[in-house]
GUMITOR-280374 format. One record per residue (C-alpha): residue number from 1; z, x, y. Coordinates in nm, 2 decimals. Example, Ala and Ser with C-alpha at 12.3 -4.5 7.8 and 13.67 -1.06 7.14 Angstrom:
BEGIN
<pt k="1" Z="0.78" X="1.23" Y="-0.45"/>
<pt k="2" Z="0.71" X="1.37" Y="-0.11"/>
//
This chain:
BEGIN
<pt k="1" Z="6.10" X="12.57" Y="3.86"/>
<pt k="2" Z="6.16" X="12.22" Y="3.82"/>
<pt k="3" Z="6.35" X="12.03" Y="3.94"/>
<pt k="4" Z="6.58" X="11.92" Y="3.64"/>
<pt k="5" Z="6.59" X="12.30" Y="3.54"/>
<pt k="6" Z="6.81" X="12.37" Y="3.90"/>
<pt k="7" Z="7.16" X="12.53" Y="3.85"/>
<pt k="8" Z="7.42" X="12.64" Y="4.04"/>
<pt k="9" Z="7.50" X="13.06" Y="4.03"/>
<pt k="10" Z="7.75" X="13.20" Y="3.77"/>
<pt k="11" Z="8.12" X="13.12" Y="3.86"/>
<pt k="12" Z="7.99" X="12.93" Y="4.19"/>
<pt k="13" Z="8.17" X="12.58" Y="4.10"/>
<pt k="14" Z="8.50" X="12.57" Y="3.91"/>
<pt k="15" Z="8.64" X="12.26" Y="3.72"/>
<pt k="16" Z="8.92" X="12.07" Y="3.88"/>
<pt k="17" Z="9.24" X="12.10" Y="3.72"/>
<pt k="18" Z="9.37" X="11.83" Y="3.51"/>
<pt k="19" Z="9.71" X="11.79" Y="3.56"/>
<pt k="20" Z="9.97" X="11.59" Y="3.31"/>
<pt k="21" Z="9.76" X="11.62" Y="3.04"/>
<pt k="22" Z="9.94" X="11.69" Y="2.69"/>
<pt k="23" Z="10.12" X="12.02" Y="2.69"/>
<pt k="24" Z="9.82" X="12.24" Y="2.59"/>
<pt k="25" Z="9.73" X="12.24" Y="2.91"/>
<pt k="26" Z="9.97" X="12.43" Y="3.08"/>
<pt k="27" Z="10.03" X="12.19" Y="3.37"/>
<pt k="28" Z="10.12" X="11.90" Y="3.12"/>
<pt k="29" Z="10.49" X="11.66" Y="3.10"/>
<pt k="30" Z="10.60" X="11.80" Y="3.47"/>
<pt k="31" Z="10.27" X="11.83" Y="3.56"/>
<pt k="32" Z="10.37" X="12.15" Y="3.77"/>
<pt k="33" Z="10.64" X="12.00" Y="3.98"/>
<pt k="34" Z="10.89" X="12.20" Y="3.82"/>
<pt k="35" Z="11.26" X="11.97" Y="3.68"/>
<pt k="36" Z="11.42" X="11.69" Y="3.88"/>
<pt k="37" Z="11.47" X="11.73" Y="4.30"/>
<pt k="38" Z="11.32" X="11.50" Y="4.59"/>
<pt k="39" Z="11.04" X="11.68" Y="4.55"/>
<pt k="40" Z="10.92" X="11.60" Y="4.16"/>
<pt k="41" Z="10.94" X="11.25" Y="4.30"/>
<pt k="42" Z="10.60" X="11.04" Y="4.43"/>
<pt k="43" Z="10.63" X="10.93" Y="4.80"/>
<pt k="44" Z="10.81" X="11.22" Y="4.93"/>
<pt k="45" Z="10.68" X="11.34" Y="5.25"/>
<pt k="46" Z="10.89" X="11.63" Y="5.43"/>
<pt k="47" Z="10.69" X="11.85" Y="5.68"/>
<pt k="48" Z="10.98" X="11.98" Y="5.87"/>
<pt k="49" Z="11.25" X="11.90" Y="5.69"/>
<pt k="50" Z="11.45" X="12.23" Y="5.62"/>
<pt k="51" Z="11.71" X="12.10" Y="5.41"/>
<pt k="52" Z="12.01" X="11.94" Y="5.65"/>
<pt k="53" Z="11.91" X="12.22" Y="5.91"/>
<pt k="54" Z="11.83" X="12.20" Y="6.20"/>
<pt k="55" Z="11.47" X="12.24" Y="6.16"/>
<pt k="56" Z="11.25" X="12.43" Y="6.40"/>
<pt k="57" Z="11.08" X="12.18" Y="6.61"/>
<pt k="58" Z="11.47" X="12.09" Y="6.73"/>
<pt k="59" Z="11.61" X="12.45" Y="6.74"/>
<pt k="60" Z="11.31" X="12.56" Y="6.99"/>
<pt k="61" Z="11.35" X="12.50" Y="7.37"/>
<pt k="62" Z="11.14" X="12.18" Y="7.55"/>
<pt k="63" Z="10.95" X="12.24" Y="7.84"/>
<pt k="64" Z="10.78" X="12.06" Y="8.09"/>
<pt k="65" Z="10.79" X="11.65" Y="8.21"/>
<pt k="66" Z="10.50" X="11.40" Y="8.25"/>
<pt k="67" Z="10.55" X="11.15" Y="8.49"/>
<pt k="68" Z="10.51" X="10.81" Y="8.30"/>
<pt k="69" Z="10.38" X="10.64" Y="8.65"/>
<pt k="70" Z="10.15" X="10.88" Y="8.80"/>
<pt k="71" Z="9.85" X="10.84" Y="8.99"/>
<pt k="72" Z="9.51" X="10.88" Y="8.77"/>
<pt k="73" Z="9.20" X="10.93" Y="8.95"/>
<pt k="74" Z="8.86" X="10.84" Y="8.93"/>
<pt k="75" Z="8.69" X="11.23" Y="8.98"/>
<pt k="76" Z="8.35" X="11.28" Y="9.21"/>
<pt k="77" Z="8.21" X="11.62" Y="9.29"/>
<pt k="78" Z="8.08" X="11.64" Y="9.62"/>
<pt k="79" Z="7.75" X="11.80" Y="9.45"/>
<pt k="80" Z="7.70" X="11.52" Y="9.19"/>
<pt k="81" Z="7.72" X="11.27" Y="9.47"/>
<pt k="82" Z="7.41" X="11.47" Y="9.62"/>
<pt k="83" Z="7.25" X="11.45" Y="9.36"/>
<pt k="84" Z="7.27" X="10.99" Y="9.33"/>
<pt k="85" Z="7.17" X="11.05" Y="9.75"/>
<pt k="86" Z="6.88" X="11.29" Y="9.63"/>
<pt k="87" Z="6.79" X="11.02" Y="9.31"/>
<pt k="88" Z="6.82" X="10.72" Y="9.58"/>
<pt k="89" Z="7.09" X="10.56" Y="9.35"/>
<pt k="90" Z="7.30" X="10.59" Y="9.68"/>
<pt k="91" Z="7.15" X="10.50" Y="10.04"/>
<pt k="92" Z="7.29" X="10.79" Y="10.26"/>
<pt k="93" Z="7.27" X="10.58" Y="10.59"/>
<pt k="94" Z="7.55" X="10.28" Y="10.46"/>
<pt k="95" Z="7.92" X="10.41" Y="10.46"/>
<pt k="96" Z="7.95" X="10.47" Y="10.08"/>
<pt k="97" Z="8.31" X="10.31" Y="9.93"/>
<pt k="98" Z="8.45" X="10.31" Y="9.60"/>
<pt k="99" Z="8.24" X="9.98" Y="9.55"/>
<pt k="100" Z="7.92" X="10.11" Y="9.65"/>
<pt k="101" Z="7.99" X="10.48" Y="9.38"/>
<pt k="102" Z="8.09" X="10.19" Y="9.09"/>
<pt k="103" Z="7.75" X="9.98" Y="9.14"/>
<pt k="104" Z="7.53" X="10.32" Y="9.12"/>
<pt k="105" Z="7.70" X="10.42" Y="8.83"/>
<pt k="106" Z="7.81" X="10.74" Y="8.97"/>
<pt k="107" Z="8.20" X="10.69" Y="8.84"/>
<pt k="108" Z="8.29" X="10.44" Y="8.58"/>
<pt k="109" Z="8.57" X="10.28" Y="8.68"/>
<pt k="110" Z="8.82" X="10.30" Y="9.01"/>
<pt k="111" Z="9.15" X="10.39" Y="8.78"/>
<pt k="112" Z="9.41" X="10.41" Y="9.09"/>
<pt k="113" Z="9.10" X="10.56" Y="9.33"/>
<pt k="114" Z="8.87" X="10.81" Y="9.39"/>
<pt k="115" Z="8.92" X="11.17" Y="9.48"/>
<pt k="116" Z="8.61" X="11.36" Y="9.62"/>
<pt k="117" Z="8.61" X="11.74" Y="9.56"/>
<pt k="118" Z="8.40" X="12.04" Y="9.64"/>
<pt k="119" Z="8.26" X="12.18" Y="9.38"/>
<pt k="120" Z="7.86" X="12.17" Y="9.43"/>
<pt k="121" Z="7.60" X="12.23" Y="9.72"/>
<pt k="122" Z="7.61" X="11.91" Y="9.94"/>
<pt k="123" Z="7.37" X="11.81" Y="10.25"/>
<pt k="124" Z="7.40" X="11.52" Y="10.28"/>
<pt k="125" Z="7.52" X="11.35" Y="10.62"/>
<pt k="126" Z="7.72" X="11.04" Y="10.49"/>
<pt k="127" Z="8.04" X="10.83" Y="10.57"/>
<pt k="128" Z="8.25" X="10.82" Y="10.25"/>
<pt k="129" Z="8.54" X="10.65" Y="10.25"/>
<pt k="130" Z="8.78" X="10.72" Y="9.94"/>
<pt k="131" Z="9.18" X="10.76" Y="9.86"/>
<pt k="132" Z="9.15" X="11.10" Y="9.83"/>
<pt k="133" Z="8.99" X="11.41" Y="9.90"/>
<pt k="134" Z="9.05" X="11.77" Y="9.90"/>
<pt k="135" Z="9.07" X="12.01" Y="10.18"/>
<pt k="136" Z="8.74" X="12.16" Y="10.11"/>
<pt k="137" Z="8.56" X="11.90" Y="10.03"/>
<pt k="138" Z="8.66" X="11.70" Y="10.36"/>
<pt k="139" Z="8.47" X="12.03" Y="10.55"/>
<pt k="140" Z="8.20" X="12.06" Y="10.31"/>
<pt k="141" Z="8.12" X="11.67" Y="10.44"/>
<pt k="142" Z="8.17" X="11.75" Y="10.76"/>
<pt k="143" Z="8.01" X="12.07" Y="10.79"/>
<pt k="144" Z="7.74" X="11.91" Y="10.67"/>
<pt k="145" Z="7.73" X="11.60" Y="11.00"/>
<pt k="146" Z="7.90" X="11.36" Y="10.77"/>
<pt k="147" Z="8.25" X="11.19" Y="10.79"/>
<pt k="148" Z="8.54" X="11.13" Y="10.52"/>
<pt k="149" Z="8.80" X="10.90" Y="10.55"/>
<pt k="150" Z="9.12" X="10.87" Y="10.31"/>
<pt k="151" Z="9.24" X="10.54" Y="10.22"/>
<pt k="152" Z="9.57" X="10.45" Y="10.06"/>
<pt k="153" Z="9.55" X="10.37" Y="9.77"/>
<pt k="154" Z="9.70" X="10.02" Y="9.74"/>
<pt k="155" Z="10.04" X="9.99" Y="9.51"/>
//
């Protein structure tokens, strides 16, 4: 077998339908669009339009609310914080603030503050100063012999 002998299986490929190529093609003249009307014209996009009837997406009830000015926190899990302390990227001897986390690469940006969550194992005795923390995270830090101070975010 040579490269020039390679062929697709019989029936594997189908040639495209060439519309608007004369009456003998079966799709000549109107090109499968029918006669007159909005959809026979070019530049028509009427998805979701139901001919003047109230569209389905407007008939269904709307639920929920997204607060436009909600606070967005950078989330840090205790397990990841422990990894950074073990790797000596964060010095547990000094207070660990949001700026320290930013410099070490633990968080990419502060957003409206940093929030600590209790996912993962934590054993370092460390003084944490952050914007927010879950109750279980605070408990885990204090159990390890450290302290967690929650400061209010600057408005």
